[in-house]
CHARMM internal coordinates of N, CA and C (Angstrom, degrees):
IC EDIT
DIST 1 N 1 CA 1.4528
DIST 1 CA 1 C 1.5060
ANGL 1 N 1 CA 1 C 111.11
DIST 1 C 2 N 1.3480
ANGL 1 CA 1 C 2 N 117.87
DIHE 1 N 1 CA 1 C 2 N -38.72
DIST 2 N 2 CA 1.4424
ANGL 1 C 2 N 2 CA 121.05
DIHE 1 CA 1 C 2 N 2 CA -179.98
DIST 2 CA 2 C 1.5134
ANGL 2 N 2 CA 2 C 112.43
DIHE 1 C 2 N 2 CA 2 C -59.40
DIST 2 C 3 N 1.2955
ANGL 2 CA 2 C 3 N 116.61
DIHE 2 N 2 CA 2 C 3 N -40.15
DIST 3 N 3 CA 1.4541
ANGL 2 C 3 N 3 CA 122.04
DIHE 2 CA 2 C 3 N 3 CA 178.43
DIST 3 CA 3 C 1.5234
ANGL 3 N 3 CA 3 C 112.32
DIHE 2 C 3 N 3 CA 3 C -61.82
DIST 3 C 4 N 1.3220
ANGL 3 CA 3 C 4 N 116.26
DIHE 3 N 3 CA 3 C 4 N -41.41
DIST 4 N 4 CA 1.4669
ANGL 3 C 4 N 4 CA 121.64
DIHE 3 CA 3 C 4 N 4 CA 178.54
DIST 4 CA 4 C 1.5296
ANGL 4 N 4 CA 4 C 110.01
DIHE 3 C 4 N 4 CA 4 C -66.67
DIST 4 C 5 N 1.2748
ANGL 4 CA 4 C 5 N 117.50
DIHE 4 N 4 CA 4 C 5 N -41.34
DIST 5 N 5 CA 1.4977
ANGL 4 C 5 N 5 CA 121.72
DIHE 4 CA 4 C 5 N 5 CA 177.80
DIST 5 CA 5 C 1.5144
ANGL 5 N 5 CA 5 C 110.54
DIHE 4 C 5 N 5 CA 5 C -62.71
DIST 5 C 6 N 1.3168
ANGL 5 CA 5 C 6 N 117.85
DIHE 5 N 5 CA 5 C 6 N -42.09
DIST 6 N 6 CA 1.4384
ANGL 5 C 6 N 6 CA 122.35
DIHE 5 CA 5 C 6 N 6 CA 178.32
DIST 6 CA 6 C 1.5186
ANGL 6 N 6 CA 6 C 110.78
DIHE 5 C 6 N 6 CA 6 C -64.94
DIST 6 C 7 N 1.3228
ANGL 6 CA 6 C 7 N 115.94
DIHE 6 N 6 CA 6 C 7 N -41.70
DIST 7 N 7 CA 1.4664
ANGL 6 C 7 N 7 CA 120.73
DIHE 6 CA 6 C 7 N 7 CA 176.81
DIST 7 CA 7 C 1.4959
ANGL 7 N 7 CA 7 C 112.41
DIHE 6 C 7 N 7 CA 7 C -61.35
DIST 7 C 8 N 1.3367
ANGL 7 CA 7 C 8 N 118.77
DIHE 7 N 7 CA 7 C 8 N -46.82
DIST 8 N 8 CA 1.4648
ANGL 7 C 8 N 8 CA 121.96
DIHE 7 CA 7 C 8 N 8 CA -176.81
DIST 8 CA 8 C 1.5317
ANGL 8 N 8 CA 8 C 110.70
DIHE 7 C 8 N 8 CA 8 C -65.28
DIST 8 C 9 N 1.3138
ANGL 8 CA 8 C 9 N 117.02
DIHE 8 N 8 CA 8 C 9 N -32.10
DIST 9 N 9 CA 1.4853
ANGL 8 C 9 N 9 CA 119.83
DIHE 8 CA 8 C 9 N 9 CA 177.20
DIST 9 CA 9 C 1.5342
ANGL 9 N 9 CA 9 C 111.52
DIHE 8 C 9 N 9 CA 9 C -65.67
DIST 9 C 10 N 1.3148
ANGL 9 CA 9 C 10 N 117.04
DIHE 9 N 9 CA 9 C 10 N -24.17
DIST 10 N 10 CA 1.4352
ANGL 9 C 10 N 10 CA 122.51
DIHE 9 CA 9 C 10 N 10 CA -178.61
DIST 10 CA 10 C 1.5159
ANGL 10 N 10 CA 10 C 114.61
DIHE 9 C 10 N 10 CA 10 C -89.80
DIST 10 C 11 N 1.3718
ANGL 10 CA 10 C 11 N 114.31
DIHE 10 N 10 CA 10 C 11 N -8.29
DIST 11 N 11 CA 1.4886
ANGL 10 C 11 N 11 CA 119.15
DIHE 10 CA 10 C 11 N 11 CA -177.72
DIST 11 CA 11 C 1.5102
ANGL 11 N 11 CA 11 C 109.22
DIHE 10 C 11 N 11 CA 11 C -94.47
DIST 11 C 12 N 1.3407
ANGL 11 CA 11 C 12 N 113.53
DIHE 11 N 11 CA 11 C 12 N 145.42
DIST 12 N 12 CA 1.4529
ANGL 11 C 12 N 12 CA 121.26
DIHE 11 CA 11 C 12 N 12 CA 178.98
DIST 12 CA 12 C 1.5513
ANGL 12 N 12 CA 12 C 108.77
DIHE 11 C 12 N 12 CA 12 C -133.95
DIST 12 C 13 N 1.3436
ANGL 12 CA 12 C 13 N 115.63
DIHE 12 N 12 CA 12 C 13 N 138.48
DIST 13 N 13 CA 1.4624
ANGL 12 C 13 N 13 CA 118.62
DIHE 12 CA 12 C 13 N 13 CA 174.95
DIST 13 CA 13 C 1.5037
ANGL 13 N 13 CA 13 C 108.30
DIHE 12 C 13 N 13 CA 13 C -86.50
DIST 13 C 14 N 1.2931
ANGL 13 CA 13 C 14 N 114.87
DIHE 13 N 13 CA 13 C 14 N 139.06
DIST 14 N 14 CA 1.4792
ANGL 13 C 14 N 14 CA 121.58
DIHE 13 CA 13 C 14 N 14 CA 178.33
DIST 14 CA 14 C 1.4982
ANGL 14 N 14 CA 14 C 106.27
DIHE 13 C 14 N 14 CA 14 C -125.65
DIST 14 C 15 N 1.3376
ANGL 14 CA 14 C 15 N 117.44
DIHE 14 N 14 CA 14 C 15 N 128.24
DIST 15 N 15 CA 1.4251
ANGL 14 C 15 N 15 CA 122.66
DIHE 14 CA 14 C 15 N 15 CA 177.96
DIST 15 CA 15 C 1.5456
ANGL 15 N 15 CA 15 C 109.46
DIHE 14 C 15 N 15 CA 15 C -72.36
DIST 15 C 16 N 1.3200
ANGL 15 CA 15 C 16 N 113.55
DIHE 15 N 15 CA 15 C 16 N 139.64
DIST 16 N 16 CA 1.4914
ANGL 15 C 16 N 16 CA 119.13
DIHE 15 CA 15 C 16 N 16 CA 177.45
DIST 16 CA 16 C 1.5147
ANGL 16 N 16 CA 16 C 107.19
DIHE 15 C 16 N 16 CA 16 C -87.29
DIST 16 C 17 N 1.2986
ANGL 16 CA 16 C 17 N 116.60
DIHE 16 N 16 CA 16 C 17 N 105.44
DIST 17 N 17 CA 1.4653
ANGL 16 C 17 N 17 CA 121.99
DIHE 16 CA 16 C 17 N 17 CA -175.84
DIST 17 CA 17 C 1.5619
ANGL 17 N 17 CA 17 C 109.97
DIHE 16 C 17 N 17 CA 17 C -92.21
DIST 17 C 18 N 1.3064
ANGL 17 CA 17 C 18 N 114.02
DIHE 17 N 17 CA 17 C 18 N 171.23
DIST 18 N 18 CA 1.4524
ANGL 17 C 18 N 18 CA 120.24
DIHE 17 CA 17 C 18 N 18 CA 175.76
DIST 18 CA 18 C 1.5400
ANGL 18 N 18 CA 18 C 111.06
DIHE 17 C 18 N 18 CA 18 C -60.06
DIST 18 C 19 N 1.3284
ANGL 18 CA 18 C 19 N 114.94
DIHE 18 N 18 CA 18 C 19 N -36.67
DIST 19 N 19 CA 1.4843
ANGL 18 C 19 N 19 CA 118.34
DIHE 18 CA 18 C 19 N 19 CA 178.87
DIST 19 CA 19 C 1.5340
ANGL 19 N 19 CA 19 C 111.81
DIHE 18 C 19 N 19 CA 19 C -65.91
DIST 19 C 20 N 1.3242
ANGL 19 CA 19 C 20 N 116.15
DIHE 19 N 19 CA 19 C 20 N -37.24
DIST 20 N 20 CA 1.4633
ANGL 19 C 20 N 20 CA 118.95
DIHE 19 CA 19 C 20 N 20 CA 178.14
DIST 20 CA 20 C 1.4893
ANGL 20 N 20 CA 20 C 109.30
DIHE 19 C 20 N 20 CA 20 C -68.38
DIST 20 C 21 N 1.3017
ANGL 20 CA 20 C 21 N 116.78
DIHE 20 N 20 CA 20 C 21 N -41.55
DIST 21 N 21 CA 1.4933
ANGL 20 C 21 N 21 CA 119.27
DIHE 20 CA 20 C 21 N 21 CA 179.61
DIST 21 CA 21 C 1.5124
ANGL 21 N 21 CA 21 C 110.34
DIHE 20 C 21 N 21 CA 21 C -62.78
DIST 21 C 22 N 1.3301
ANGL 21 CA 21 C 22 N 116.73
DIHE 21 N 21 CA 21 C 22 N -42.19
DIST 22 N 22 CA 1.4660
ANGL 21 C 22 N 22 CA 120.46
DIHE 21 CA 21 C 22 N 22 CA 177.41
DIST 22 CA 22 C 1.5198
ANGL 22 N 22 CA 22 C 111.20
DIHE 21 C 22 N 22 CA 22 C -61.41
DIST 22 C 23 N 1.3101
ANGL 22 CA 22 C 23 N 115.39
DIHE 22 N 22 CA 22 C 23 N -42.01
DIST 23 N 23 CA 1.4862
ANGL 22 C 23 N 23 CA 121.30
DIHE 22 CA 22 C 23 N 23 CA 179.58
DIST 23 CA 23 C 1.5224
ANGL 23 N 23 CA 23 C 110.42
DIHE 22 C 23 N 23 CA 23 C -65.74
DIST 23 C 24 N 1.3215
ANGL 23 CA 23 C 24 N 117.21
DIHE 23 N 23 CA 23 C 24 N -35.84
DIST 24 N 24 CA 1.4928
ANGL 23 C 24 N 24 CA 121.40
DIHE 23 CA 23 C 24 N 24 CA 177.67
DIST 24 CA 24 C 1.4907
ANGL 24 N 24 CA 24 C 112.13
DIHE 23 C 24 N 24 CA 24 C -68.27
DIST 24 C 25 N 1.3175
ANGL 24 CA 24 C 25 N 117.03
DIHE 24 N 24 CA 24 C 25 N -21.77
DIST 25 N 25 CA 1.4974
ANGL 24 C 25 N 25 CA 119.35
DIHE 24 CA 24 C 25 N 25 CA -179.76
DIST 25 CA 25 C 1.5070
ANGL 25 N 25 CA 25 C 114.28
DIHE 24 C 25 N 25 CA 25 C -83.90
DIST 25 C 26 N 1.3201
ANGL 25 CA 25 C 26 N 117.81
DIHE 25 N 25 CA 25 C 26 N -6.24
DIST 26 N 26 CA 1.4789
ANGL 25 C 26 N 26 CA 119.67
DIHE 25 CA 25 C 26 N 26 CA 179.42
DIST 26 CA 26 C 1.4751
ANGL 26 N 26 CA 26 C 110.42
DIHE 25 C 26 N 26 CA 26 C -79.87
DIST 26 C 27 N 1.3029
ANGL 26 CA 26 C 27 N 118.83
DIHE 26 N 26 CA 26 C 27 N 163.99
DIST 27 N 27 CA 1.4510
ANGL 26 C 27 N 27 CA 122.17
DIHE 26 CA 26 C 27 N 27 CA 176.02
DIST 27 CA 27 C 1.5298
ANGL 27 N 27 CA 27 C 113.13
DIHE 26 C 27 N 27 CA 27 C -61.99
DIST 27 C 28 N 1.2895
ANGL 27 CA 27 C 28 N 117.51
DIHE 27 N 27 CA 27 C 28 N 142.75
DIST 28 N 28 CA 1.4849
ANGL 27 C 28 N 28 CA 123.02
DIHE 27 CA 27 C 28 N 28 CA 174.88
DIST 28 CA 28 C 1.4767
ANGL 28 N 28 CA 28 C 109.44
DIHE 27 C 28 N 28 CA 28 C -108.03
DIST 28 C 29 N 1.3516
ANGL 28 CA 28 C 29 N 116.91
DIHE 28 N 28 CA 28 C 29 N 160.43
DIST 29 N 29 CA 1.4855
ANGL 28 C 29 N 29 CA 119.44
DIHE 28 CA 28 C 29 N 29 CA -176.68
DIST 29 CA 29 C 1.4969
ANGL 29 N 29 CA 29 C 112.39
DIHE 28 C 29 N 29 CA 29 C -60.77
DIST 29 C 30 N 1.3139
ANGL 29 CA 29 C 30 N 120.34
DIHE 29 N 29 CA 29 C 30 N -31.45
DIST 30 N 30 CA 1.4770
ANGL 29 C 30 N 30 CA 123.93
DIHE 29 CA 29 C 30 N 30 CA -177.65
DIST 30 CA 30 C 1.5452
ANGL 30 N 30 CA 30 C 106.17
DIHE 29 C 30 N 30 CA 30 C -120.76
DIST 30 C 31 N 1.2873
ANGL 30 CA 30 C 31 N 115.87
DIHE 30 N 30 CA 30 C 31 N 112.77
DIST 31 N 31 CA 1.4845
ANGL 30 C 31 N 31 CA 120.94
DIHE 30 CA 30 C 31 N 31 CA 179.84
DIST 31 CA 31 C 1.5093
ANGL 31 N 31 CA 31 C 106.49
DIHE 30 C 31 N 31 CA 31 C -113.91
DIST 31 C 32 N 1.3256
ANGL 31 CA 31 C 32 N 119.48
DIHE 31 N 31 CA 31 C 32 N 152.43
DIST 32 N 32 CA 1.4760
ANGL 31 C 32 N 32 CA 124.68
DIHE 31 CA 31 C 32 N 32 CA 0.86
DIST 32 CA 32 C 1.5267
ANGL 32 N 32 CA 32 C 108.72
DIHE 31 C 32 N 32 CA 32 C -82.12
DIST 32 C 33 N 1.3333
ANGL 32 CA 32 C 33 N 115.03
DIHE 32 N 32 CA 32 C 33 N 155.75
DIST 33 N 33 CA 1.4587
ANGL 32 C 33 N 33 CA 122.61
DIHE 32 CA 32 C 33 N 33 CA 174.80
DIST 33 CA 33 C 1.5276
ANGL 33 N 33 CA 33 C 106.60
DIHE 32 C 33 N 33 CA 33 C -125.61
DIST 33 C 34 N 1.3394
ANGL 33 CA 33 C 34 N 114.35
DIHE 33 N 33 CA 33 C 34 N 139.94
DIST 34 N 34 CA 1.4534
ANGL 33 C 34 N 34 CA 118.92
DIHE 33 CA 33 C 34 N 34 CA -179.98
DIST 34 CA 34 C 1.5291
ANGL 34 N 34 CA 34 C 110.64
DIHE 33 C 34 N 34 CA 34 C -75.36
DIST 34 C 35 N 1.3352
ANGL 34 CA 34 C 35 N 116.19
DIHE 34 N 34 CA 34 C 35 N 154.31
DIST 35 N 35 CA 1.4285
ANGL 34 C 35 N 35 CA 122.11
DIHE 34 CA 34 C 35 N 35 CA -175.32
DIST 35 CA 35 C 1.5196
ANGL 35 N 35 CA 35 C 112.84
DIHE 34 C 35 N 35 CA 35 C -55.37
DIST 35 C 36 N 1.2957
ANGL 35 CA 35 C 36 N 119.49
DIHE 35 N 35 CA 35 C 36 N -52.46
DIST 36 N 36 CA 1.4737
ANGL 35 C 36 N 36 CA 121.74
DIHE 35 CA 35 C 36 N 36 CA -177.29
DIST 36 CA 36 C 1.5479
ANGL 36 N 36 CA 36 C 110.65
DIHE 35 C 36 N 36 CA 36 C -64.48
DIST 36 C 37 N 1.3069
ANGL 36 CA 36 C 37 N 116.35
DIHE 36 N 36 CA 36 C 37 N -35.03
DIST 37 N 37 CA 1.4634
ANGL 36 C 37 N 37 CA 119.21
DIHE 36 CA 36 C 37 N 37 CA 177.59
DIST 37 CA 37 C 1.5353
ANGL 37 N 37 CA 37 C 109.45
DIHE 36 C 37 N 37 CA 37 C -66.08
DIST 37 C 38 N 1.3324
ANGL 37 CA 37 C 38 N 118.21
DIHE 37 N 37 CA 37 C 38 N -39.66
DIST 38 N 38 CA 1.4773
ANGL 37 C 38 N 38 CA 121.76
DIHE 37 CA 37 C 38 N 38 CA 178.04
DIST 38 CA 38 C 1.4897
ANGL 38 N 38 CA 38 C 110.00
DIHE 37 C 38 N 38 CA 38 C -63.92
DIST 38 C 39 N 1.3290
ANGL 38 CA 38 C 39 N 118.13
DIHE 38 N 38 CA 38 C 39 N -39.87
DIST 39 N 39 CA 1.4749
ANGL 38 C 39 N 39 CA 122.94
DIHE 38 CA 38 C 39 N 39 CA 179.48
DIST 39 CA 39 C 1.5268
ANGL 39 N 39 CA 39 C 108.30
DIHE 38 C 39 N 39 CA 39 C -65.59
DIST 39 C 40 N 1.2738
ANGL 39 CA 39 C 40 N 118.05
DIHE 39 N 39 CA 39 C 40 N -45.05
DIST 40 N 40 CA 1.5046
ANGL 39 C 40 N 40 CA 121.21
DIHE 39 CA 39 C 40 N 40 CA 178.69
DIST 40 CA 40 C 1.5387
ANGL 40 N 40 CA 40 C 110.71
DIHE 39 C 40 N 40 CA 40 C -58.43
DIST 40 C 41 N 1.3256
ANGL 40 CA 40 C 41 N 116.56
DIHE 40 N 40 CA 40 C 41 N -47.76
DIST 41 N 41 CA 1.4371
ANGL 40 C 41 N 41 CA 120.10
DIHE 40 CA 40 C 41 N 41 CA -177.03
DIST 41 CA 41 C 1.5328
ANGL 41 N 41 CA 41 C 111.61
DIHE 40 C 41 N 41 CA 41 C -70.10
DIST 41 C 42 N 1.2995
ANGL 41 CA 41 C 42 N 117.53
DIHE 41 N 41 CA 41 C 42 N -38.05
DIST 42 N 42 CA 1.4455
ANGL 41 C 42 N 42 CA 122.10
DIHE 41 CA 41 C 42 N 42 CA 176.05
DIST 42 CA 42 C 1.5181
ANGL 42 N 42 CA 42 C 111.73
DIHE 41 C 42 N 42 CA 42 C -63.28
DIST 42 C 43 N 1.3150
ANGL 42 CA 42 C 43 N 115.74
DIHE 42 N 42 CA 42 C 43 N -38.04
DIST 43 N 43 CA 1.4560
ANGL 42 C 43 N 43 CA 120.65
DIHE 42 CA 42 C 43 N 43 CA 177.01
DIST 43 CA 43 C 1.5397
ANGL 43 N 43 CA 43 C 110.27
DIHE 42 C 43 N 43 CA 43 C -65.72
DIST 43 C 44 N 1.3138
ANGL 43 CA 43 C 44 N 116.35
DIHE 43 N 43 CA 43 C 44 N -43.64
DIST 44 N 44 CA 1.4645
ANGL 43 C 44 N 44 CA 120.99
DIHE 43 CA 43 C 44 N 44 CA 178.93
DIST 44 CA 44 C 1.5268
ANGL 44 N 44 CA 44 C 109.96
DIHE 43 C 44 N 44 CA 44 C -60.56
DIST 44 C 45 N 1.3374
ANGL 44 CA 44 C 45 N 117.05
DIHE 44 N 44 CA 44 C 45 N -39.46
DIST 45 N 45 CA 1.4239
ANGL 44 C 45 N 45 CA 121.60
DIHE 44 CA 44 C 45 N 45 CA 179.28
DIST 45 CA 45 C 1.5259
ANGL 45 N 45 CA 45 C 111.77
DIHE 44 C 45 N 45 CA 45 C -68.08
DIST 45 C 46 N 1.3207
ANGL 45 CA 45 C 46 N 117.82
DIHE 45 N 45 CA 45 C 46 N -32.80
DIST 46 N 46 CA 1.4458
ANGL 45 C 46 N 46 CA 122.79
DIHE 45 CA 45 C 46 N 46 CA 178.81
DIST 46 CA 46 C 1.5486
ANGL 46 N 46 CA 46 C 113.48
DIHE 45 C 46 N 46 CA 46 C -68.16
DIST 46 C 47 N 1.3293
ANGL 46 CA 46 C 47 N 115.46
DIHE 46 N 46 CA 46 C 47 N -18.25
DIST 47 N 47 CA 1.4748
ANGL 46 C 47 N 47 CA 120.86
DIHE 46 CA 46 C 47 N 47 CA -177.12
DIST 47 CA 47 C 1.5284
ANGL 47 N 47 CA 47 C 110.94
DIHE 46 C 47 N 47 CA 47 C -79.54
DIST 47 C 48 N 1.2944
ANGL 47 CA 47 C 48 N 118.52
DIHE 47 N 47 CA 47 C 48 N -14.88
DIST 48 N 48 CA 1.4611
ANGL 47 C 48 N 48 CA 121.68
DIHE 47 CA 47 C 48 N 48 CA 177.60
DIST 48 CA 48 C 1.5029
ANGL 48 N 48 CA 48 C 111.62
DIHE 47 C 48 N 48 CA 48 C 147.40
DIST 48 C 49 N 1.3193
ANGL 48 CA 48 C 49 N 113.38
DIHE 48 N 48 CA 48 C 49 N 169.78
DIST 49 N 49 CA 1.4684
ANGL 48 C 49 N 49 CA 119.78
DIHE 48 CA 48 C 49 N 49 CA -177.88
DIST 49 CA 49 C 1.5323
ANGL 49 N 49 CA 49 C 109.13
DIHE 48 C 49 N 49 CA 49 C -69.81
DIST 49 C 50 N 1.3499
ANGL 49 CA 49 C 50 N 116.92
DIHE 49 N 49 CA 49 C 50 N 137.41
DIST 50 N 50 CA 1.4399
ANGL 49 C 50 N 50 CA 117.95
DIHE 49 CA 49 C 50 N 50 CA 174.14
DIST 50 CA 50 C 1.4857
ANGL 50 N 50 CA 50 C 110.97
DIHE 49 C 50 N 50 CA 50 C -64.50
DIST 50 C 51 N 1.2723
ANGL 50 CA 50 C 51 N 120.79
DIHE 50 N 50 CA 50 C 51 N 151.11
DIST 51 N 51 CA 1.4859
ANGL 50 C 51 N 51 CA 124.63
DIHE 50 CA 50 C 51 N 51 CA -5.21
DIST 51 CA 51 C 1.5370
ANGL 51 N 51 CA 51 C 110.15
DIHE 50 C 51 N 51 CA 51 C -88.55
DIST 51 C 52 N 1.2981
ANGL 51 CA 51 C 52 N 115.31
DIHE 51 N 51 CA 51 C 52 N 94.30
DIST 52 N 52 CA 1.4653
ANGL 51 C 52 N 52 CA 121.13
DIHE 51 CA 51 C 52 N 52 CA 172.86
DIST 52 CA 52 C 1.5092
ANGL 52 N 52 CA 52 C 108.11
DIHE 51 C 52 N 52 CA 52 C -64.27
DIST 52 C 53 N 1.3174
ANGL 52 CA 52 C 53 N 115.54
DIHE 52 N 52 CA 52 C 53 N 172.86
DIST 53 N 53 CA 1.4873
ANGL 52 C 53 N 53 CA 118.30
DIHE 52 CA 52 C 53 N 53 CA 179.59
DIST 53 CA 53 C 1.5337
ANGL 53 N 53 CA 53 C 107.20
DIHE 52 C 53 N 53 CA 53 C -77.54
DIST 53 C 54 N 1.2864
ANGL 53 CA 53 C 54 N 115.08
DIHE 53 N 53 CA 53 C 54 N 63.73
DIST 54 N 54 CA 1.4396
ANGL 53 C 54 N 54 CA 122.06
DIHE 53 CA 53 C 54 N 54 CA -175.07
DIST 54 CA 54 C 1.5180
ANGL 54 N 54 CA 54 C 108.01
DIHE 53 C 54 N 54 CA 54 C -148.50
DIST 54 C 55 N 1.3221
ANGL 54 CA 54 C 55 N 115.63
DIHE 54 N 54 CA 54 C 55 N 130.13
DIST 55 N 55 CA 1.4592
ANGL 54 C 55 N 55 CA 120.74
DIHE 54 CA 54 C 55 N 55 CA 174.11
DIST 55 CA 55 C 1.5058
ANGL 55 N 55 CA 55 C 109.60
DIHE 54 C 55 N 55 CA 55 C -119.18
DIST 55 C 56 N 1.3031
ANGL 55 CA 55 C 56 N 116.55
DIHE 55 N 55 CA 55 C 56 N 133.38
DIST 56 N 56 CA 1.4532
ANGL 55 C 56 N 56 CA 122.36
DIHE 55 CA 55 C 56 N 56 CA 178.72
DIST 56 CA 56 C 1.5255
ANGL 56 N 56 CA 56 C 106.66
DIHE 55 C 56 N 56 CA 56 C -84.20
DIST 56 C 57 N 1.3289
ANGL 56 CA 56 C 57 N 117.05
DIHE 56 N 56 CA 56 C 57 N 121.83
DIST 57 N 57 CA 1.4542
ANGL 56 C 57 N 57 CA 121.92
DIHE 56 CA 56 C 57 N 57 CA 179.10
DIST 57 CA 57 C 1.5042
ANGL 57 N 57 CA 57 C 106.28
DIHE 56 C 57 N 57 CA 57 C -110.65
DIST 57 C 58 N 1.3272
ANGL 57 CA 57 C 58 N 116.69
DIHE 57 N 57 CA 57 C 58 N 119.49
DIST 58 N 58 CA 1.4417
ANGL 57 C 58 N 58 CA 121.97
DIHE 57 CA 57 C 58 N 58 CA -177.44
DIST 58 CA 58 C 1.5025
ANGL 58 N 58 CA 58 C 111.31
DIHE 57 C 58 N 58 CA 58 C -154.55
DIST 58 C 59 N 1.3303
ANGL 58 CA 58 C 59 N 113.14
DIHE 58 N 58 CA 58 C 59 N 158.89
DIST 59 N 59 CA 1.4753
ANGL 58 C 59 N 59 CA 120.96
DIHE 58 CA 58 C 59 N 59 CA 170.70
DIST 59 CA 59 C 1.4901
ANGL 59 N 59 CA 59 C 110.20
DIHE 58 C 59 N 59 CA 59 C -112.13
DIST 59 C 60 N 1.2956
ANGL 59 CA 59 C 60 N 118.64
DIHE 59 N 59 CA 59 C 60 N -2.58
DIST 60 N 60 CA 1.4246
ANGL 59 C 60 N 60 CA 126.78
DIHE 59 CA 59 C 60 N 60 CA -175.33
DIST 60 CA 60 C 1.5416
ANGL 60 N 60 CA 60 C 109.37
DIHE 59 C 60 N 60 CA 60 C -87.72
DIST 60 C 61 N 1.3073
ANGL 60 CA 60 C 61 N 119.47
DIHE 60 N 60 CA 60 C 61 N 120.86
DIST 61 N 61 CA 1.4648
ANGL 60 C 61 N 61 CA 122.98
DIHE 60 CA 60 C 61 N 61 CA -176.10
DIST 61 CA 61 C 1.5127
ANGL 61 N 61 CA 61 C 112.55
DIHE 60 C 61 N 61 CA 61 C -63.51
DIST 61 C 62 N 1.3541
ANGL 61 CA 61 C 62 N 117.08
DIHE 61 N 61 CA 61 C 62 N -38.31
DIST 62 N 62 CA 1.4997
ANGL 61 C 62 N 62 CA 118.84
DIHE 61 CA 61 C 62 N 62 CA 179.57
DIST 62 CA 62 C 1.5074
ANGL 62 N 62 CA 62 C 110.33
DIHE 61 C 62 N 62 CA 62 C -65.02
DIST 62 C 63 N 1.3261
ANGL 62 CA 62 C 63 N 116.23
DIHE 62 N 62 CA 62 C 63 N -42.24
DIST 63 N 63 CA 1.4897
ANGL 62 C 63 N 63 CA 117.51
DIHE 62 CA 62 C 63 N 63 CA 177.70
DIST 63 CA 63 C 1.5068
ANGL 63 N 63 CA 63 C 112.02
DIHE 62 C 63 N 63 CA 63 C -66.30
DIST 63 C 64 N 1.3169
ANGL 63 CA 63 C 64 N 114.81
DIHE 63 N 63 CA 63 C 64 N -40.46
DIST 64 N 64 CA 1.4677
ANGL 63 C 64 N 64 CA 120.19
DIHE 63 CA 63 C 64 N 64 CA 178.66
DIST 64 CA 64 C 1.5721
ANGL 64 N 64 CA 64 C 109.58
DIHE 63 C 64 N 64 CA 64 C -60.54
DIST 64 C 65 N 1.3407
ANGL 64 CA 64 C 65 N 115.07
DIHE 64 N 64 CA 64 C 65 N -49.07
DIST 65 N 65 CA 1.4930
ANGL 64 C 65 N 65 CA 118.67
DIHE 64 CA 64 C 65 N 65 CA -178.44
DIST 65 CA 65 C 1.5162
ANGL 65 N 65 CA 65 C 112.82
DIHE 64 C 65 N 65 CA 65 C -62.13
DIST 65 C 66 N 1.3235
ANGL 65 CA 65 C 66 N 114.49
DIHE 65 N 65 CA 65 C 66 N -42.06
DIST 66 N 66 CA 1.4890
ANGL 65 C 66 N 66 CA 118.65
DIHE 65 CA 65 C 66 N 66 CA -179.83
DIST 66 CA 66 C 1.5398
ANGL 66 N 66 CA 66 C 110.89
DIHE 65 C 66 N 66 CA 66 C -68.06
DIST 66 C 67 N 1.3441
ANGL 66 CA 66 C 67 N 117.08
DIHE 66 N 66 CA 66 C 67 N -45.75
DIST 67 N 67 CA 1.4292
ANGL 66 C 67 N 67 CA 119.72
DIHE 66 CA 66 C 67 N 67 CA -178.91
DIST 67 CA 67 C 1.5170
ANGL 67 N 67 CA 67 C 111.13
DIHE 66 C 67 N 67 CA 67 C -63.53
DIST 67 C 68 N 1.3092
ANGL 67 CA 67 C 68 N 118.39
DIHE 67 N 67 CA 67 C 68 N -37.98
DIST 68 N 68 CA 1.4646
ANGL 67 C 68 N 68 CA 122.88
DIHE 67 CA 67 C 68 N 68 CA 176.07
DIST 68 CA 68 C 1.5459
ANGL 68 N 68 CA 68 C 110.04
DIHE 67 C 68 N 68 CA 68 C -63.28
DIST 68 C 69 N 1.3510
ANGL 68 CA 68 C 69 N 116.81
DIHE 68 N 68 CA 68 C 69 N -46.45
DIST 69 N 69 CA 1.4404
ANGL 68 C 69 N 69 CA 121.30
DIHE 68 CA 68 C 69 N 69 CA -178.75
DIST 69 CA 69 C 1.5219
ANGL 69 N 69 CA 69 C 111.88
DIHE 68 C 69 N 69 CA 69 C -64.87
DIST 69 C 70 N 1.3643
ANGL 69 CA 69 C 70 N 116.66
DIHE 69 N 69 CA 69 C 70 N -27.98
DIST 70 N 70 CA 1.4681
ANGL 69 C 70 N 70 CA 121.31
DIHE 69 CA 69 C 70 N 70 CA 177.43
DIST 70 CA 70 C 1.4931
ANGL 70 N 70 CA 70 C 112.39
DIHE 69 C 70 N 70 CA 70 C -84.28
DIST 70 C 71 N 1.3289
ANGL 70 CA 70 C 71 N 117.58
DIHE 70 N 70 CA 70 C 71 N -3.95
DIST 71 N 71 CA 1.4907
ANGL 70 C 71 N 71 CA 120.91
DIHE 70 CA 70 C 71 N 71 CA 176.58
DIST 71 CA 71 C 1.5169
ANGL 71 N 71 CA 71 C 115.99
DIHE 70 C 71 N 71 CA 71 C 93.66
DIST 71 C 72 N 1.3202
ANGL 71 CA 71 C 72 N 117.40
DIHE 71 N 71 CA 71 C 72 N 12.11
DIST 72 N 72 CA 1.4893
ANGL 71 C 72 N 72 CA 120.06
DIHE 71 CA 71 C 72 N 72 CA -179.62
DIST 72 CA 72 C 1.5405
ANGL 72 N 72 CA 72 C 109.78
DIHE 71 C 72 N 72 CA 72 C -89.79
DIST 72 C 73 N 1.3384
ANGL 72 CA 72 C 73 N 115.62
DIHE 72 N 72 CA 72 C 73 N 143.14
DIST 73 N 73 CA 1.4417
ANGL 72 C 73 N 73 CA 117.40
DIHE 72 CA 72 C 73 N 73 CA 172.19
DIST 73 CA 73 C 1.5530
ANGL 73 N 73 CA 73 C 107.88
DIHE 72 C 73 N 73 CA 73 C -69.74
DIST 73 C 74 N 1.3417
ANGL 73 CA 73 C 74 N 115.40
DIHE 73 N 73 CA 73 C 74 N 143.98
DIST 74 N 74 CA 1.4427
ANGL 73 C 74 N 74 CA 119.09
DIHE 73 CA 73 C 74 N 74 CA -175.76
DIST 74 CA 74 C 1.5488
ANGL 74 N 74 CA 74 C 109.10
DIHE 73 C 74 N 74 CA 74 C -131.79
DIST 74 C 75 N 1.3244
ANGL 74 CA 74 C 75 N 114.59
DIHE 74 N 74 CA 74 C 75 N 139.61
DIST 75 N 75 CA 1.4875
ANGL 74 C 75 N 75 CA 119.39
DIHE 74 CA 74 C 75 N 75 CA 172.52
DIST 75 CA 75 C 1.5012
ANGL 75 N 75 CA 75 C 108.41
DIHE 74 C 75 N 75 CA 75 C -125.11
END
COOR INIT
IC SEED 1 N 1 CA 1 C
IC BUILD
């Protein structure tokens, strides 16, 4: 339970704005990219210039390749 509490303290909700949706609609370094993946990556980019205090955690190779190409640390 302590691990889950620690994890939730590190999570933040970010509203998906019109600017994020517009950013998600632009071309990405590795295409094709799925809509929700594009929204997630556009939201990460809206939080600050890489390498912000943000790590993209994924098992999806397209997300991993795009996040890496955009300069985000990936696990």
